GUTORBA-954529 format. One record per residue: x, y, z of N, C-alpha, C in turn; residue in one letter; residue number from 0. Coordinates in steps of 0.001 Angstrom, whole numbers, m for minus. Example, Ala and Ser with C-alpha at 12.3 -4.5 7.8 and 13.67 -1.06 7.14 Angstrom:
2
n_x=13190	n_y=m5690	n_z=7800	ca_x=12300	ca_y=m4500	ca_z=7800	c_x=13200	c_y=m3300	c_z=7800	rest=A	nr=0
n_x=12850	n_y=m2250	n_z=7080	ca_x=13670	ca_y=m1060	ca_z=7140	c_x=12900	c_y=30	c_z=7870	rest=S	nr=1
//
This chain:
142
n_x=m169510	n_y=90098	n_z=168506	ca_x=m170460	ca_y=89952	ca_z=169590	c_x=m169695	c_y=89551	c_z=170853	rest=X	nr=0
n_x=m170218	n_y=89926	n_z=171994	ca_x=m169578	ca_y=89617	ca_z=173271	c_x=m169635	c_y=88123	c_z=173556	rest=X	nr=1
n_x=m168795	n_y=87690	n_z=174514	ca_x=m168773	ca_y=86284	ca_z=174895	c_x=m170054	c_y=85826	c_z=175566	rest=X	nr=2
n_x=m170709	n_y=86733	n_z=176282	ca_x=m171874	ca_y=86320	ca_z=177048	c_x=m172902	c_y=87449	c_z=177119	rest=X	nr=3
n_x=m174144	n_y=87104	n_z=176866	ca_x=m175258	ca_y=88045	ca_z=177008	c_x=m176272	c_y=87434	c_z=177940	rest=X	nr=4
n_x=m176932	n_y=88273	n_z=178721	ca_x=m178008	ca_y=87823	ca_z=179595	c_x=m179133	c_y=88834	c_z=179568	rest=X	nr=5
n_x=m180351	n_y=88320	n_z=179681	ca_x=m181528	ca_y=89167	ca_z=179798	c_x=m182549	c_y=88417	c_z=180636	rest=X	nr=6
n_x=m183383	n_y=89167	n_z=181336	ca_x=m184349	ca_y=88537	ca_z=182227	c_x=m185559	c_y=89440	c_z=182391	rest=X	nr=7
n_x=m186717	n_y=88821	n_z=182546	ca_x=m187936	ca_y=89570	ca_z=182832	c_x=m188796	c_y=88728	c_z=183772	rest=X	nr=8
n_x=m189437	n_y=89388	n_z=184733	ca_x=m190375	ca_y=88732	ca_z=185637	c_x=m191756	c_y=89281	c_z=185338	rest=X	nr=9
n_x=m192689	n_y=88363	n_z=185170	ca_x=m194052	ca_y=88715	ca_z=184764	c_x=m195066	c_y=88110	c_z=185725	rest=X	nr=10
n_x=m196261	n_y=88693	n_z=185827	ca_x=m197300	ca_y=88095	ca_z=186662	c_x=m197793	c_y=86785	c_z=186053	rest=X	nr=11
n_x=m198165	n_y=85844	n_z=186892	ca_x=m198695	ca_y=84559	ca_z=186414	c_x=m200134	c_y=84762	c_z=185949	rest=X	nr=12
n_x=m200236	n_y=85307	n_z=184776	ca_x=m201525	ca_y=85638	ca_z=184170	c_x=m201426	c_y=85243	c_z=182696	rest=X	nr=13
n_x=m202507	n_y=84729	n_z=182111	ca_x=m202441	ca_y=84314	ca_z=180707	c_x=m201924	c_y=85388	c_z=179741	rest=X	nr=14
n_x=m202193	n_y=86665	n_z=180008	ca_x=m201700	ca_y=87712	ca_z=179099	c_x=m200177	c_y=87819	c_z=179133	rest=X	nr=15
n_x=m199563	n_y=87304	n_z=180184	ca_x=m198105	ca_y=87354	ca_z=180287	c_x=m197414	c_y=86397	c_z=179325	rest=X	nr=16
n_x=m198131	n_y=85409	n_z=178821	ca_x=m197531	ca_y=84491	ca_z=177845	c_x=m197123	c_y=85269	c_z=176596	rest=X	nr=17
n_x=m197991	n_y=86124	n_z=176116	ca_x=m197681	ca_y=86964	ca_z=174956	c_x=m196511	c_y=87899	c_z=175268	rest=X	nr=18
n_x=m196506	n_y=88473	n_z=176460	ca_x=m195427	ca_y=89386	ca_z=176853	c_x=m194086	c_y=88641	c_z=176915	rest=X	nr=19
n_x=m194083	n_y=87426	n_z=177429	ca_x=m192851	ca_y=86626	ca_z=177500	c_x=m192330	c_y=86329	c_z=176100	rest=X	nr=20
n_x=m193217	n_y=85906	n_z=175226	ca_x=m192834	ca_y=85589	ca_z=173846	c_x=m192264	c_y=86822	c_z=173150	rest=X	nr=21
n_x=m192924	n_y=87960	n_z=173305	ca_x=m192469	ca_y=89212	ca_z=172679	c_x=m191112	c_y=89623	c_z=173243	rest=X	nr=22
n_x=m190948	n_y=89505	n_z=174542	ca_x=m189689	ca_y=89877	ca_z=175187	c_x=m188529	c_y=89074	c_z=174607	rest=X	nr=23
n_x=m188680	n_y=87759	n_z=174561	ca_x=m187606	ca_y=86902	ca_z=174052	c_x=m187344	c_y=87197	c_z=172576	rest=X	nr=24
n_x=m188386	n_y=87391	n_z=171792	ca_x=m188221	ca_y=87725	ca_z=170379	c_x=m187403	c_y=89008	c_z=170215	rest=X	nr=25
n_x=m187727	n_y=90018	n_z=171012	ca_x=m187015	ca_y=91296	ca_z=170929	c_x=m185554	c_y=91157	c_z=171356	rest=X	nr=26
n_x=m185313	n_y=90403	n_z=172431	ca_x=m183938	ca_y=90201	ca_z=172907	c_x=m183110	c_y=89487	c_z=171839	rest=X	nr=27
n_x=m183671	n_y=88421	n_z=171261	ca_x=m182920	ca_y=87666	ca_z=170251	c_x=m182673	c_y=88489	c_z=168995	rest=X	nr=28
n_x=m183624	n_y=89331	n_z=168618	ca_x=m183415	ca_y=90215	ca_z=167468	c_x=m182260	c_y=91181	c_z=167754	rest=X	nr=29
n_x=m182214	n_y=91681	n_z=168977	ca_x=m181128	ca_y=92577	ca_z=169384	c_x=m179776	c_y=91859	c_z=169328	rest=X	nr=30
n_x=m179781	n_y=90547	n_z=169591	ca_x=m178560	ca_y=89748	ca_z=169571	c_x=m178247	c_y=89182	c_z=168189	rest=X	nr=31
n_x=m179078	n_y=89505	n_z=167188	ca_x=m178746	ca_y=89131	ca_z=165823	c_x=m179626	c_y=88093	c_z=165165	rest=X	nr=32
n_x=m180635	n_y=87582	n_z=165849	ca_x=m181519	ca_y=86586	ca_z=165242	c_x=m182772	c_y=87290	c_z=164724	rest=X	nr=33
n_x=m182912	n_y=87387	n_z=163400	ca_x=m184072	ca_y=88079	ca_z=162846	c_x=m185380	c_y=87397	c_z=163242	rest=X	nr=34
n_x=m186390	n_y=88208	n_z=163450	ca_x=m187705	ca_y=87696	ca_z=163828	c_x=m188254	c_y=86721	c_z=162798	rest=X	nr=35
n_x=m187822	n_y=86857	n_z=161546	ca_x=m188332	ca_y=86006	ca_z=160467	c_x=m187598	c_y=84669	c_z=160346	rest=X	nr=36
n_x=m186539	n_y=84458	n_z=161123	ca_x=m185756	ca_y=83223	ca_z=161030	c_x=m186561	c_y=82039	c_z=161558	rest=X	nr=37
n_x=m186347	n_y=80878	n_z=160950	ca_x=m187031	ca_y=79666	ca_z=161393	c_x=m186737	c_y=79368	c_z=162858	rest=X	nr=38
n_x=m185500	n_y=79586	n_z=163277	ca_x=m185130	ca_y=79352	ca_z=164680	c_x=m185927	c_y=80262	c_z=165612	rest=X	nr=39
n_x=m186226	n_y=81476	n_z=165166	ca_x=m187013	ca_y=82396	ca_z=165990	c_x=m188428	c_y=81852	c_z=166179	rest=X	nr=40
n_x=m188997	n_y=81244	n_z=165141	ca_x=m190324	ca_y=80627	ca_z=165274	c_x=m190295	c_y=79505	c_z=166301	rest=X	nr=41
n_x=m189265	n_y=78683	n_z=166248	ca_x=m189123	ca_y=77569	ca_z=167193	c_x=m189017	c_y=78099	c_z=168615	rest=X	nr=42
n_x=m188175	n_y=79099	n_z=168818	ca_x=m187990	ca_y=79663	ca_z=170152	c_x=m189285	c_y=80289	c_z=170650	rest=X	nr=43
n_x=m190010	n_y=80989	n_z=169796	ca_x=m191287	ca_y=81594	ca_z=170208	c_x=m192267	c_y=80537	c_z=170687	rest=X	nr=44
n_x=m192352	n_y=79422	n_z=169970	ca_x=m193267	ca_y=78358	ca_z=170371	c_x=m192828	c_y=77735	c_z=171697	rest=X	nr=45
n_x=m191541	n_y=77497	n_z=171858	ca_x=m191037	ca_y=76929	ca_z=173109	c_x=m191332	c_y=77870	c_z=174276	rest=X	nr=46
n_x=m191041	n_y=79154	n_z=174113	ca_x=m191287	ca_y=80128	ca_z=175179	c_x=m192784	c_y=80195	c_z=175494	rest=X	nr=47
n_x=m193620	n_y=80153	n_z=174481	ca_x=m195075	ca_y=80163	ca_z=174715	c_x=m195501	c_y=78977	c_z=175571	rest=X	nr=48
n_x=m194984	n_y=77797	n_z=175248	ca_x=m195343	ca_y=76594	ca_z=176007	c_x=m194798	c_y=76660	c_z=177436	rest=X	nr=49
n_x=m193550	n_y=77096	n_z=177595	ca_x=m192969	ca_y=77200	ca_z=178934	c_x=m193732	c_y=78210	c_z=179794	rest=X	nr=50
n_x=m194038	n_y=79362	n_z=179230	ca_x=m194769	ca_y=80394	ca_z=179977	c_x=m196191	c_y=79932	c_z=180297	rest=X	nr=51
n_x=m196835	n_y=79274	n_z=179345	ca_x=m198185	ca_y=78752	ca_z=179596	c_x=m198159	c_y=77757	c_z=180744	rest=X	nr=52
n_x=m197168	n_y=76869	n_z=180752	ca_x=m197049	ca_y=75917	ca_z=181855	c_x=m196857	c_y=76639	c_z=183187	rest=X	nr=53
n_x=m196031	n_y=77682	n_z=183205	ca_x=m195784	ca_y=78423	ca_z=184439	c_x=m197052	c_y=79103	c_z=184947	rest=X	nr=54
n_x=m197930	n_y=79488	n_z=184049	ca_x=m199181	ca_y=80144	ca_z=184440	c_x=m200246	c_y=79115	c_z=184834	rest=X	nr=55
n_x=m200428	n_y=78098	n_z=184012	ca_x=m201551	ca_y=77176	ca_z=184207	c_x=m201313	c_y=76070	c_z=185222	rest=X	nr=56
n_x=m200095	n_y=75590	n_z=185334	ca_x=m199854	ca_y=74396	ca_z=186144	c_x=m199243	c_y=74664	c_z=187510	rest=X	nr=57
n_x=m199241	n_y=75923	n_z=187942	ca_x=m198722	ca_y=76219	ca_z=189276	c_x=m199846	c_y=76376	c_z=190286	rest=X	nr=58
n_x=m201068	n_y=76190	n_z=189840	ca_x=m202240	ca_y=76160	ca_z=190720	c_x=m202320	c_y=77374	c_z=191645	rest=X	nr=59
n_x=m201991	n_y=78542	n_z=191108	ca_x=m202061	ca_y=79772	ca_z=191889	c_x=m200979	c_y=79911	c_z=192945	rest=X	nr=60
n_x=m200028	n_y=78993	n_z=192998	ca_x=m198973	ca_y=79042	ca_z=194013	c_x=m197737	c_y=79805	c_z=193556	rest=X	nr=61
n_x=m197748	n_y=80335	n_z=192361	ca_x=m196622	ca_y=81120	ca_z=191875	c_x=m197178	c_y=82429	c_z=191312	rest=X	nr=62
n_x=m197112	n_y=83508	n_z=192067	ca_x=m197706	ca_y=84772	ca_z=191602	c_x=m196989	c_y=85383	c_z=190405	rest=X	nr=63
n_x=m195729	n_y=84979	n_z=190187	ca_x=m194960	ca_y=85480	ca_z=189043	c_x=m194156	c_y=84329	c_z=188453	rest=X	nr=64
n_x=m193621	n_y=84572	n_z=187274	ca_x=m192631	ca_y=83675	ca_z=186681	c_x=m191569	c_y=84537	c_z=186023	rest=X	nr=65
n_x=m190388	n_y=83976	n_z=185890	ca_x=m189262	ca_y=84716	ca_z=185326	c_x=m188742	c_y=83991	c_z=184097	rest=X	nr=66
n_x=m188446	n_y=84760	n_z=183070	ca_x=m187840	ca_y=84231	ca_z=181852	c_x=m186407	c_y=84746	c_z=181796	rest=X	nr=67
n_x=m185456	n_y=83814	n_z=181758	ca_x=m184038	ca_y=84157	ca_z=181645	c_x=m183535	c_y=83715	c_z=180279	rest=X	nr=68
n_x=m182762	n_y=84582	n_z=179643	ca_x=m182191	ca_y=84284	ca_z=178330	c_x=m180685	c_y=84492	c_z=178429	rest=X	nr=69
n_x=m179922	n_y=83465	n_z=178038	ca_x=m178457	ca_y=83526	ca_z=178097	c_x=m177892	c_y=83098	c_z=176745	rest=X	nr=70
n_x=m176907	n_y=83834	n_z=176275	ca_x=m176181	ca_y=83467	ca_z=175065	c_x=m174707	c_y=83397	c_z=175414	rest=X	nr=71
n_x=m174104	n_y=82221	n_z=175234	ca_x=m172704	ca_y=82010	ca_z=175577	c_x=m171854	c_y=81855	c_z=174333	rest=X	nr=72
n_x=m170856	n_y=82738	n_z=174197	ca_x=m169833	ca_y=82661	ca_z=173145	c_x=m170395	c_y=82398	c_z=171747	rest=X	nr=73
n_x=m171526	n_y=82968	n_z=171425	ca_x=m172120	ca_y=82771	ca_z=170093	c_x=m172271	c_y=81297	c_z=169758	rest=X	nr=74
n_x=m172427	n_y=80436	n_z=170773	ca_x=m172519	ca_y=79003	ca_z=170530	c_x=m173796	c_y=78378	c_z=171071	rest=X	nr=75
n_x=m174231	n_y=78827	n_z=172240	ca_x=m175369	ca_y=78185	ca_z=172873	c_x=m176333	c_y=79215	c_z=173446	rest=X	nr=76
n_x=m177600	n_y=79022	n_z=173121	ca_x=m178677	ca_y=79839	ca_z=173657	c_x=m179384	c_y=79020	c_z=174726	rest=X	nr=77
n_x=m179527	n_y=79623	n_z=175913	ca_x=m180273	ca_y=78961	ca_z=176992	c_x=m181423	c_y=79858	c_z=177405	rest=X	nr=78
n_x=m182599	n_y=79248	n_z=177530	ca_x=m183772	ca_y=79967	ca_z=177991	c_x=m184369	c_y=79159	c_z=179130	rest=X	nr=79
n_x=m184622	n_y=79840	n_z=180236	ca_x=m185216	ca_y=79191	ca_z=181392	c_x=m186449	c_y=79938	c_z=181847	rest=X	nr=80
n_x=m187454	n_y=79194	n_z=182255	ca_x=m188646	ca_y=79795	ca_z=182850	c_x=m188762	c_y=79245	c_z=184266	rest=X	nr=81
n_x=m188768	n_y=80165	n_z=185224	ca_x=m188772	ca_y=79814	ca_z=186640	c_x=m190099	c_y=80200	c_z=187267	rest=X	nr=82
n_x=m190664	n_y=79274	n_z=188038	ca_x=m191836	ca_y=79587	ca_z=188848	c_x=m191584	c_y=79085	c_z=190259	rest=X	nr=83
n_x=m192454	n_y=79444	n_z=191192	ca_x=m192212	ca_y=79086	ca_z=192584	c_x=m193005	c_y=77859	c_z=193044	rest=X	nr=84
n_x=m193619	n_y=77138	n_z=192118	ca_x=m194340	ca_y=75918	ca_z=192476	c_x=m193350	c_y=74754	c_z=192499	rest=X	nr=85
n_x=m193388	n_y=73912	n_z=193554	ca_x=m192385	ca_y=72855	ca_z=193667	c_x=m192605	c_y=71652	c_z=192746	rest=X	nr=86
n_x=m193813	n_y=71459	n_z=192239	ca_x=m194079	ca_y=70264	ca_z=191427	c_x=m193327	c_y=70345	c_z=190111	rest=X	nr=87
n_x=m192605	n_y=69264	n_z=189805	ca_x=m191867	ca_y=69193	ca_z=188549	c_x=m192810	c_y=68788	c_z=187425	rest=X	nr=88
n_x=m192514	n_y=69208	n_z=186196	ca_x=m193368	ca_y=68823	ca_z=185073	c_x=m193357	c_y=67308	c_z=184892	rest=X	nr=89
n_x=m194504	n_y=66770	n_z=184489	ca_x=m194614	ca_y=65333	ca_z=184254	c_x=m195019	c_y=65082	c_z=182813	rest=X	nr=90
n_x=m194468	n_y=64029	n_z=182273	ca_x=m194856	ca_y=63597	ca_z=180934	c_x=m196108	c_y=62726	c_z=181076	rest=X	nr=91
n_x=m197153	n_y=63062	n_z=180325	ca_x=m198373	ca_y=62267	ca_z=180361	c_x=m198225	c_y=61029	c_z=179493	rest=X	nr=92
n_x=m198874	n_y=59941	n_z=179892	ca_x=m198857	ca_y=58750	ca_z=179035	c_x=m199503	c_y=59063	c_z=177689	rest=X	nr=93
n_x=m199007	n_y=58430	n_z=176652	ca_x=m199520	ca_y=58692	ca_z=175301	c_x=m200991	c_y=58342	c_z=175172	rest=X	nr=94
n_x=m201478	n_y=57408	n_z=175971	ca_x=m202864	ca_y=56962	ca_z=175854	c_x=m203861	c_y=57953	c_z=176444	rest=X	nr=95
n_x=m203384	n_y=58919	n_z=177228	ca_x=m204294	ca_y=59872	ca_z=177854	c_x=m204859	c_y=60792	c_z=176782	rest=X	nr=96
n_x=m206187	n_y=60832	n_z=176699	ca_x=m206857	ca_y=61683	ca_z=175714	c_x=m207296	c_y=62973	c_z=176396	rest=X	nr=97
n_x=m206612	n_y=64057	n_z=176124	ca_x=m206930	ca_y=65354	ca_z=176704	c_x=m206750	c_y=66422	c_z=175644	rest=X	nr=98
n_x=m207409	n_y=67552	n_z=175888	ca_x=m207233	ca_y=68684	ca_z=174995	c_x=m205982	c_y=69483	c_z=175324	rest=X	nr=99
n_x=m205440	n_y=69274	n_z=176511	ca_x=m204224	ca_y=69986	ca_z=176899	c_x=m203275	c_y=69003	c_z=177569	rest=X	nr=100
n_x=m202165	n_y=69507	n_z=178088	ca_x=m201218	ca_y=68641	ca_z=178777	c_x=m200102	c_y=68114	c_z=177899	rest=X	nr=101
n_x=m199963	n_y=68650	n_z=176713	ca_x=m198917	ca_y=68187	ca_z=175797	c_x=m197768	c_y=69181	c_z=175652	rest=X	nr=102
n_x=m197762	n_y=70233	n_z=176485	ca_x=m196744	ca_y=71273	ca_z=176368	c_x=m195331	c_y=70754	c_z=176492	rest=X	nr=103
n_x=m195078	n_y=69905	n_z=177484	ca_x=m193719	ca_y=69388	ca_z=177669	c_x=m193303	c_y=68475	c_z=176520	rest=X	nr=104
n_x=m194246	n_y=67747	n_z=175957	ca_x=m193932	ca_y=66907	ca_z=174793	c_x=m193513	c_y=67796	c_z=173624	rest=X	nr=105
n_x=m194248	n_y=68873	n_z=173414	ca_x=m193930	ca_y=69815	ca_z=172334	c_x=m192559	c_y=70449	c_z=172573	rest=X	nr=106
n_x=m192326	n_y=70909	n_z=173800	ca_x=m191047	ca_y=71539	ca_z=174134	c_x=m189896	c_y=70560	c_z=173928	rest=X	nr=107
n_x=m190064	n_y=69350	n_z=174442	ca_x=m189014	ca_y=68330	ca_z=174332	c_x=m188721	c_y=68021	c_z=172857	rest=X	nr=108
n_x=m189754	n_y=67880	n_z=172055	ca_x=m189589	ca_y=67529	ca_z=170644	c_x=m188908	c_y=68675	c_z=169890	rest=X	nr=109
n_x=m189399	n_y=69911	n_z=170064	ca_x=m188805	ca_y=71052	ca_z=169358	c_x=m187342	c_y=71261	c_z=169762	rest=X	nr=110
n_x=m187068	n_y=71085	n_z=171046	ca_x=m185698	ca_y=71252	ca_z=171534	c_x=m184779	c_y=70203	c_z=170914	rest=X	nr=111
n_x=m185214	n_y=68943	n_z=170933	ca_x=m184399	ca_y=67856	ca_z=170351	c_x=m184244	c_y=68046	c_z=168847	rest=X	nr=112
n_x=m185316	n_y=68420	n_z=168169	ca_x=m185283	ca_y=68637	ca_z=166722	c_x=m184283	c_y=69730	c_z=166344	rest=X	nr=113
n_x=m184081	n_y=70688	n_z=167248	ca_x=m183146	ca_y=71793	ca_z=167011	c_x=m181731	c_y=71477	c_z=167489	rest=X	nr=114
n_x=m181527	n_y=70236	n_z=167959	ca_x=m180198	ca_y=69843	ca_z=168418	c_x=m179895	c_y=70259	c_z=169840	rest=X	nr=115
n_x=m180933	n_y=70539	n_z=170610	ca_x=m180736	ca_y=71027	ca_z=171967	c_x=m181108	c_y=70026	c_z=173038	rest=X	nr=116
n_x=m181133	n_y=70525	n_z=174259	ca_x=m181451	ca_y=69696	ca_z=175427	c_x=m182417	c_y=70442	c_z=176327	rest=X	nr=117
n_x=m183214	n_y=69673	n_z=177047	ca_x=m184155	ca_y=70207	ca_z=178023	c_x=m183747	c_y=69700	c_z=179397	rest=X	nr=118
n_x=m183837	n_y=70554	n_z=180401	ca_x=m183552	ca_y=70131	ca_z=181768	c_x=m184450	c_y=70897	c_z=182726	rest=X	nr=119
n_x=m184620	n_y=70329	n_z=183910	ca_x=m185407	ca_y=70970	ca_z=184961	c_x=m184539	c_y=70986	c_z=186209	rest=X	nr=120
n_x=m184409	n_y=72178	n_z=186824	ca_x=m183622	ca_y=72285	ca_z=188042	c_x=m184456	c_y=72935	c_z=189141	rest=X	nr=121
n_x=m184371	n_y=72384	n_z=190346	ca_x=m185061	ca_y=73021	ca_z=191471	c_x=m184357	c_y=74330	c_z=191830	rest=X	nr=122
n_x=m185118	n_y=75269	n_z=192360	ca_x=m184536	ca_y=76527	ca_z=192828	c_x=m184331	c_y=76456	c_z=194336	rest=X	nr=123
n_x=m183474	n_y=77314	n_z=194861	ca_x=m183215	ca_y=77361	ca_z=196300	c_x=m184471	c_y=77748	c_z=197079	rest=X	nr=124
n_x=m185389	n_y=78450	n_z=196420	ca_x=m186614	ca_y=78913	ca_z=197071	c_x=m187720	c_y=77867	c_z=197061	rest=X	nr=125
n_x=m187465	n_y=76709	n_z=196441	ca_x=m188471	ca_y=75647	ca_z=196431	c_x=m189262	c_y=75523	c_z=195145	rest=X	nr=126
n_x=m188973	n_y=76337	n_z=194165	ca_x=m189637	ca_y=76242	ca_z=192868	c_x=m188786	c_y=75439	c_z=191897	rest=X	nr=127
n_x=m188897	n_y=75792	n_z=190624	ca_x=m188116	ca_y=75091	ca_z=189611	c_x=m187897	c_y=75996	c_z=188408	rest=X	nr=128
n_x=m186869	n_y=75653	n_z=187631	ca_x=m186619	ca_y=76301	ca_z=186352	c_x=m186586	c_y=75216	c_z=185293	rest=X	nr=129
n_x=m187360	n_y=75426	n_z=184240	ca_x=m187313	ca_y=74543	ca_z=183082	c_x=m186438	c_y=75249	c_z=182057	rest=X	nr=130
n_x=m185341	n_y=74585	n_z=181703	ca_x=m184341	ca_y=75156	ca_z=180797	c_x=m184360	c_y=74434	c_z=179461	rest=X	nr=131
n_x=m184147	n_y=75197	n_z=178401	ca_x=m183815	ca_y=74612	ca_z=177105	c_x=m182470	c_y=75196	c_z=176704	rest=X	nr=132
n_x=m181646	n_y=74383	n_z=176094	ca_x=m180355	ca_y=74830	ca_z=175578	c_x=m180311	c_y=74456	c_z=174108	rest=X	nr=133
n_x=m180076	n_y=75439	n_z=173254	ca_x=m180056	ca_y=75229	ca_z=171806	c_x=m178744	c_y=75728	c_z=171230	rest=X	nr=134
n_x=m178261	n_y=75055	n_z=170176	ca_x=m177113	ca_y=75623	ca_z=169469	c_x=m177508	c_y=76995	c_z=168895	rest=X	nr=135
n_x=m176616	n_y=77948	n_z=168965	ca_x=m176908	ca_y=79294	ca_z=168472	c_x=m176332	c_y=79459	c_z=167081	rest=X	nr=136
n_x=m177184	n_y=79663	n_z=166134	ca_x=m176738	ca_y=79952	ca_z=164774	c_x=m177567	c_y=81108	c_z=164240	rest=X	nr=137
n_x=m176878	n_y=82130	n_z=163813	ca_x=m177550	ca_y=83291	ca_z=163239	c_x=m177464	c_y=83174	c_z=161728	rest=X	nr=138
n_x=m178603	n_y=83235	n_z=161028	ca_x=m178563	ca_y=83116	ca_z=159573	c_x=m177722	c_y=84231	c_z=158946	rest=X	nr=139
n_x=m177068	n_y=83902	n_z=157841	ca_x=m176288	ca_y=84901	ca_z=157121	c_x=m177234	c_y=85948	c_z=156539	rest=X	nr=140
n_x=m176816	n_y=87220	n_z=156531	ca_x=m177692	ca_y=88280	ca_z=155998	c_x=m177901	c_y=88133	c_z=154501	rest=X	nr=141
//
């Protein structure tokens, strides 16, 4: 496998795009050697779903699109970033808050840490932000 792979897709900020983002990342990772049936693929699908949902729901109509970037470096680290153009950074809600939603970042943070990875948020030059996850890359033996 090559030292570095990159893939990217920009989608409209619409709820149907969450499914498209998840499918896109699943297909890219399968092409790079991670079978769709692998446990790591399930984890990545859930993380991408949460990141894309946040980009659609929490930008308050101020981000007409969002971009999903996928990077694989030296068969060691997988990075996935979701970028939107809304300047507000994600916030962790207090545990005492009783809501039906608003737990996406908690889920992302937990799944990322459980997989041995890290989560970060970086502002973009255009005034938006990218939420990144970095995970160790391991492809199951055939």
